[in-house]
N, C-alpha and C positions, 0 to 999 in steps of 0.2 A: 707341230707336236711330234715331239723326238718318238722314235720308234717304241722305247721304254713305255714312254707317257701314255701310248695307244695299247701296250699289252694293259697296264696298269689300270686304264679305261677300261676295258673289256674285262678283268676279273672283277674289276668294282662293279659293275652293270650285272655281272653276275650273280651276282650278291657276297662275294667272299669279304670276310672283313680284312682292316689292313693287315691284321697277325697271318691271316692266311695266305695273302695275297705277299708277303716279304715272304712266309715259307716258300711258297710255289715258286718266285724268281729270285731266289736266295739273297735276298736282300734283307735288310735292318729295317724295322718299324717306322723309325723315323724316318728315311730314306722312301719308302712309302707313303708317308705322310706329307712328303715334302714332293713327291710327285703329282698327288690328289691335288694336293694344294695349285700345283701350277697345272694342272689339267682343269679345275677350276676354273682359275684365271683367265685360261686360255680362251676357254668354248662359252664364258661370261654364264656359268651355271655355281649354284651356291650350297646344292644340295647333291647326293646320292640319285634319287629323282629323277633331278635336271640332267644328270651326267648322262644316266641312262637312256633318256629321251634323246641326247643327243647322238649317243652312239647310235642308237635304233635308226636314227634319220640320216645316220651316213652309213648305214649298213654295216656298222663295224661288229656286230654282234654277229653275223652272218655263220651258220651253224653252232654257234654256241647255247642256243636256246636246245637245239637237237641233243646236246650230251647230256642235257638233265637227265 
């Protein structure tokens, strides 16, 4: 996964919408949508919950849950 895809995955797992992710990363919503689809494809997930579980298993959310 690219660095940008990991950033998108972390924000997605945190519960942000595509619009909110786009605003946070200064991207368009369609770019975020494409990143989300690529992430799903690369990790074999089909839902946000599956992607979140994947991110948790790889400790990609370290510190994110404490920020909430």
